[in-house]
C-alpha positions as CSV (number, residue, x, y, z in Angstrom):
1,M,6.2,-28.5,-2.5
2,T,6.3,-28.8,1.3
3,V,3.9,-27.1,3.7
4,K,6.8,-24.8,4.8
5,E,7.4,-23.8,1.1
6,I,3.7,-23.1,0.6
7,I,3.6,-20.9,3.7
8,K,6.8,-19.1,2.7
9,K,5.4,-18.4,-0.8
10,H,2.1,-17.1,0.6
11,L,4.0,-14.8,2.9
12,I,6.2,-13.4,0.2
13,D,3.4,-13.1,-2.4
14,N,1.3,-11.1,0.1
15,G,4.0,-8.9,1.5
16,Y,4.3,-10.4,5.0
17,D,7.5,-10.5,6.9
18,G,6.9,-13.8,8.9
19,L,4.6,-15.5,11.3
20,Y,3.5,-14.6,14.8
21,D,1.7,-16.6,17.5
22,S,-1.4,-14.6,18.5
23,Q,-1.3,-16.1,22.1
24,Q,2.4,-15.8,22.8
25,G,3.2,-12.3,21.5
26,C,6.9,-11.5,21.2
27,D,7.8,-14.9,22.7
28,C,7.0,-16.7,19.4
29,G,7.5,-15.3,15.9
30,C,9.7,-16.0,13.0
31,M,10.9,-14.2,9.9
32,I,10.6,-15.6,6.4
33,D,14.3,-16.4,6.2
34,D,14.1,-18.5,9.4
35,L,10.6,-19.8,9.0
36,I,9.2,-22.3,11.5
37,P,12.4,-23.1,13.4
38,C,10.1,-24.8,16.0
39,D,8.4,-28.2,15.9
40,G,5.9,-26.7,13.5
41,P,3.3,-23.9,13.2
42,S,0.5,-23.9,15.8
43,D,-3.1,-23.2,15.2
44,H,-2.3,-19.7,16.6
45,C,0.3,-18.8,14.0
46,Y,-0.7,-16.0,11.6
47,P,1.0,-14.0,8.9
48,G,2.5,-10.7,10.2
49,Y,4.8,-7.8,9.8
50,K,8.2,-6.9,11.4
51,I,8.0,-4.6,14.4
52,D,11.3,-3.1,15.8
53,C,11.3,-3.9,19.5
54,D,10.8,-0.9,21.7
55,H,11.8,-2.0,25.2
56,H,10.8,-5.3,26.9
57,C,12.3,-7.6,24.2
58,D,15.8,-6.3,24.8
59,D,16.4,-8.5,27.9
60,R,15.7,-11.5,25.6
61,G,18.2,-10.4,22.9
62,L,15.4,-9.8,20.4
63,T,15.7,-6.9,17.9
64,H,12.2,-7.3,16.5
65,C,8.8,-8.9,16.9
66,I,6.2,-10.0,14.4
67,G,2.7,-8.5,14.7
68,P,-0.6,-8.4,13.0
69,E,-0.5,-4.8,11.6
70,K,1.8,-3.3,9.0
71,G,3.4,-0.1,10.3
72,Q,2.8,-1.2,13.9
73,T,5.3,0.7,16.1
74,K,4.9,-1.1,19.5
75,C,5.7,-4.7,20.4
76,V,2.7,-7.1,20.3
77,E,2.7,-7.4,24.1
78,D,1.8,-3.7,24.3
79,D,-1.4,-4.2,22.4
80,D,-4.6,-5.0,24.3
81,G,-5.7,-8.6,23.9
82,L,-2.3,-10.0,22.6
83,S,-0.3,-10.1,25.8
């Protein structure tokens, strides 16, 4: 089993939607079905939940972000300490 497969299994088993980078906000996140499309997870990647983008992600063509709290209704960059 690869590291990517282990991470994917953990996310699914625990009800997460993907990963988000706690320092980059909406600029870096991935859903389970497109997990780790970058060079690899950083030390700042954490399990998270899908958030439908509310405004500032639109200019980047994003339809969602991944954030730390289930049921979150605002993009990560709107939360204090994560922008």
